[in-house]
Backbone as JSON Lines, residues from 0, in Angstrom:
{"i":0,"aa":"M","n":[0.84,-1.18,0.0],"ca":[0.0,0.0,0.0],"c":[0.89,1.24,0.0]}
{"i":1,"aa":"A","n":[0.46,2.27,-0.69],"ca":[1.22,3.51,-0.8],"c":[1.19,4.26,0.53]}
{"i":2,"aa":"K","n":[2.29,4.88,0.84],"ca":[2.41,5.65,2.07],"c":[1.96,7.08,1.79]}
{"i":3,"aa":"V","n":[1.0,7.57,2.55],"ca":[0.55,8.96,2.42],"c":[1.29,9.77,3.46]}
{"i":4,"aa":"L","n":[1.87,10.86,3.01],"ca":[2.68,11.69,3.89],"c":[1.8,12.57,4.77]}
{"i":5,"aa":"A","n":[2.08,12.58,6.06],"ca":[1.28,13.37,7.0],"c":[1.68,14.83,6.96]}
{"i":6,"aa":"A","n":[2.96,15.1,6.94],"ca":[3.45,16.48,6.93],"c":[3.83,16.88,5.51]}
{"i":7,"aa":"P","n":[3.75,18.17,5.2],"ca":[4.15,18.62,3.87],"c":[5.61,18.25,3.58]}
{"i":8,"aa":"Q","n":[5.82,17.69,2.43],"ca":[7.15,17.28,2.0],"c":[7.41,17.87,0.63]}
{"i":9,"aa":"A","n":[8.66,17.93,0.27],"ca":[9.02,18.34,-1.09],"c":[8.91,17.1,-1.97]}
{"i":10,"aa":"V","n":[8.07,17.18,-2.98],"ca":[7.86,16.06,-3.88],"c":[8.22,16.51,-5.29]}
{"i":11,"aa":"N","n":[9.08,15.74,-5.94],"ca":[9.46,16.03,-7.31],"c":[8.79,14.99,-8.21]}
{"i":12,"aa":"I","n":[7.98,15.47,-9.17],"ca":[7.29,14.58,-10.1],"c":[7.95,14.74,-11.46]}
{"i":13,"aa":"E","n":[8.39,13.62,-12.01],"ca":[9.0,13.63,-13.34],"c":[8.09,12.87,-14.29]}
{"i":14,"aa":"V","n":[7.75,13.52,-15.41],"ca":[6.94,12.88,-16.44],"c":[7.79,12.74,-17.69]}
{"i":15,"aa":"R","n":[7.93,11.52,-18.14],"ca":[8.66,11.25,-19.38],"c":[7.65,11.27,-20.53]}
{"i":16,"aa":"Q","n":[7.52,12.43,-21.16],"ca":[6.51,12.63,-22.2],"c":[6.63,11.62,-23.33]}
{"i":17,"aa":"S","n":[7.84,11.27,-23.7],"ca":[8.01,10.34,-24.82],"c":[7.54,8.93,-24.49]}
{"i":18,"aa":"W","n":[7.41,8.6,-23.21],"ca":[6.94,7.28,-22.8],"c":[5.42,7.24,-22.62]}
{"i":19,"aa":"C","n":[4.82,8.39,-22.37],"ca":[3.39,8.48,-22.07],"c":[2.55,8.22,-23.32]}
{"i":20,"aa":"K","n":[1.53,7.37,-23.16],"ca":[0.6,7.1,-24.26],"c":[-0.74,7.79,-24.04]}
{"i":21,"aa":"G","n":[-0.87,8.53,-22.94],"ca":[-2.08,9.31,-22.69],"c":[-3.29,8.51,-22.27]}
{"i":22,"aa":"C","n":[-3.08,7.43,-21.54],"ca":[-4.2,6.58,-21.12],"c":[-5.08,7.26,-20.07]}
{"i":23,"aa":"G","n":[-4.52,8.18,-19.27],"ca":[-5.29,8.91,-18.27],"c":[-5.46,8.21,-16.94]}
{"i":24,"aa":"I","n":[-4.86,7.04,-16.77],"ca":[-4.98,6.32,-15.5],"c":[-4.45,7.17,-14.35]}
{"i":25,"aa":"C","n":[-3.3,7.78,-14.54],"ca":[-2.69,8.6,-13.49],"c":[-3.58,9.78,-13.11]}
{"i":26,"aa":"V","n":[-4.19,10.4,-14.11],"ca":[-5.07,11.54,-13.88],"c":[-6.28,11.1,-13.05]}
{"i":27,"aa":"A","n":[-6.84,9.96,-13.39],"ca":[-8.01,9.45,-12.67],"c":[-7.69,9.05,-11.24]}
{"i":28,"aa":"L","n":[-6.48,8.56,-10.99],"ca":[-6.13,8.07,-9.66],"c":[-5.57,9.15,-8.72]}
{"i":29,"aa":"C","n":[-5.18,10.28,-9.24],"ca":[-4.57,11.31,-8.39],"c":[-5.63,11.93,-7.48]}
{"i":30,"aa":"P","n":[-5.47,11.8,-6.16],"ca":[-6.48,12.32,-5.24],"c":[-6.47,13.85,-5.11]}
{"i":31,"aa":"K","n":[-5.43,14.49,-5.6],"ca":[-5.31,15.94,-5.44],"c":[-5.38,16.72,-6.75]}
{"i":32,"aa":"G","n":[-5.61,16.06,-7.86],"ca":[-5.72,16.75,-9.14],"c":[-4.42,17.36,-9.63]}
{"i":33,"aa":"V","n":[-3.32,16.71,-9.31],"ca":[-2.0,17.23,-9.68],"c":[-1.75,17.06,-11.18]}
{"i":34,"aa":"L","n":[-2.26,15.99,-11.75],"ca":[-1.98,15.66,-13.15],"c":[-3.18,15.93,-14.04]}
{"i":35,"aa":"V","n":[-2.89,16.33,-15.29],"ca":[-3.92,16.55,-16.29],"c":[-3.42,16.01,-17.63]}
{"i":36,"aa":"L","n":[-4.32,15.79,-18.55],"ca":[-3.93,15.49,-19.93],"c":[-3.88,16.81,-20.68]}
{"i":37,"aa":"D","n":[-2.75,17.1,-21.31],"ca":[-2.59,18.38,-22.01],"c":[-3.16,18.29,-23.43]}
{"i":38,"aa":"D","n":[-2.96,19.35,-24.2],"ca":[-3.51,19.42,-25.55],"c":[-2.97,18.34,-26.48]}
{"i":39,"aa":"S","n":[-1.77,17.83,-26.16],"ca":[-1.18,16.77,-26.99],"c":[-1.7,15.39,-26.6]}
{"i":40,"aa":"G","n":[-2.51,15.32,-25.54],"ca":[-3.04,14.05,-25.07],"c":[-2.11,13.3,-24.14]}
{"i":41,"aa":"K","n":[-1.07,13.97,-23.69],"ca":[-0.11,13.35,-22.77],"c":[-0.29,13.97,-21.38]}
{"i":42,"aa":"V","n":[0.19,13.26,-20.37],"ca":[0.07,13.75,-19.0],"c":[1.0,14.93,-18.77]}
{"i":43,"aa":"A","n":[0.52,15.88,-17.96],"ca":[1.31,17.04,-17.57],"c":[1.06,17.32,-16.1]}
{"i":44,"aa":"V","n":[2.04,17.89,-15.44],"ca":[1.92,18.25,-14.03],"c":[1.32,19.65,-13.97]}
{"i":45,"aa":"A","n":[0.08,19.75,-13.49],"ca":[-0.62,21.03,-13.45],"c":[-0.5,21.72,-12.1]}
{"i":46,"aa":"N","n":[-0.49,20.96,-11.02],"ca":[-0.48,21.52,-9.66],"c":[0.55,20.8,-8.79]}
{"i":47,"aa":"P","n":[1.84,20.98,-9.06],"ca":[2.86,20.21,-8.32],"c":[2.85,20.45,-6.82]}
{"i":48,"aa":"G","n":[2.45,21.62,-6.38],"ca":[2.42,21.93,-4.96],"c":[1.36,21.17,-4.19]}
{"i":49,"aa":"Q","n":[0.39,20.6,-4.88],"ca":[-0.68,19.85,-4.24],"c":[-0.33,18.38,-4.02]}
{"i":50,"aa":"C","n":[0.76,17.91,-4.63],"ca":[1.13,16.5,-4.56],"c":[1.44,16.08,-3.12]}
{"i":51,"aa":"I","n":[0.84,14.96,-2.69],"ca":[1.08,14.44,-1.35],"c":[2.04,13.26,-1.35]}
{"i":52,"aa":"G","n":[2.54,12.9,-2.53],"ca":[3.51,11.82,-2.63],"c":[2.95,10.44,-2.41]}
{"i":53,"aa":"C","n":[1.68,10.23,-2.69],"ca":[1.07,8.92,-2.45],"c":[1.6,7.84,-3.41]}
{"i":54,"aa":"G","n":[2.05,8.25,-4.6],"ca":[2.65,7.31,-5.53],"c":[1.68,6.55,-6.4]}
{"i":55,"aa":"R","n":[0.39,6.84,-6.31],"ca":[-0.59,6.1,-7.12],"c":[-0.29,6.22,-8.6]}
{"i":56,"aa":"C","n":[0.05,7.41,-9.05],"ca":[0.31,7.63,-10.48],"c":[1.51,6.81,-10.94]}
{"i":57,"aa":"E","n":[2.55,6.83,-10.14],"ca":[3.78,6.11,-10.5],"c":[3.56,4.6,-10.51]}
{"i":58,"aa":"I","n":[2.88,4.09,-9.51],"ca":[2.66,2.65,-9.38],"c":[1.78,2.09,-10.49]}
{"i":59,"aa":"H","n":[0.76,2.84,-10.88],"ca":[-0.22,2.34,-11.83],"c":[0.04,2.72,-13.28]}
{"i":60,"aa":"C","n":[1.07,3.5,-13.55],"ca":[1.36,3.88,-14.93],"c":[1.86,2.66,-15.7]}
{"i":61,"aa":"P","n":[1.11,2.23,-16.73],"ca":[1.51,1.04,-17.48],"c":[2.75,1.26,-18.35]}
{"i":62,"aa":"D","n":[3.1,2.52,-18.56],"ca":[4.24,2.85,-19.43],"c":[5.47,3.3,-18.66]}
{"i":63,"aa":"F","n":[5.4,3.3,-17.32],"ca":[6.51,3.74,-16.46],"c":[6.95,5.15,-16.81]}
{"i":64,"aa":"A","n":[5.99,6.0,-17.17],"ca":[6.29,7.36,-17.62],"c":[6.38,8.37,-16.48]}
{"i":65,"aa":"I","n":[6.01,7.97,-15.27],"ca":[5.98,8.9,-14.14],"c":[6.92,8.41,-13.04]}
{"i":66,"aa":"G","n":[7.7,9.33,-12.52],"ca":[8.58,9.04,-11.39],"c":[8.35,10.06,-10.3]}
{"i":67,"aa":"I","n":[8.31,9.6,-9.07],"ca":[8.12,10.49,-7.93],"c":[9.28,10.33,-6.96]}
{"i":68,"aa":"E","n":[9.79,11.45,-6.52],"ca":[10.86,11.46,-5.52],"c":[10.4,12.34,-4.36]}
{"i":69,"aa":"V","n":[10.31,11.74,-3.18],"ca":[9.93,12.49,-1.98],"c":[11.2,12.88,-1.25]}
{"i":70,"aa":"K","n":[11.35,14.15,-1.0],"ca":[12.54,14.66,-0.32],"c":[12.17,15.02,1.11]}
{"i":71,"aa":"E","n":[12.84,14.39,2.04],"ca":[12.61,14.68,3.46],"c":[13.08,16.1,3.77]}
{"i":72,"aa":"Q","n":[12.29,16.81,4.56],"ca":[12.68,18.19,4.93],"c":[13.12,18.25,6.37]}
């Protein structure tokens, strides 16, 4: 199960656009609306400050196009 961070943490979200096929799974699973599908039909980070680092997008991406790094403060 994904760990949800209790305190605000610095979270870096990396999207590999060339790997993304635009399935939208990550957008649907994000509890904070951090990710969106852009005009090209690929995922984009719209609200990075809202990310809680749950990892749902990274875990469920069938194309391994998303990486999350949680930095302890």
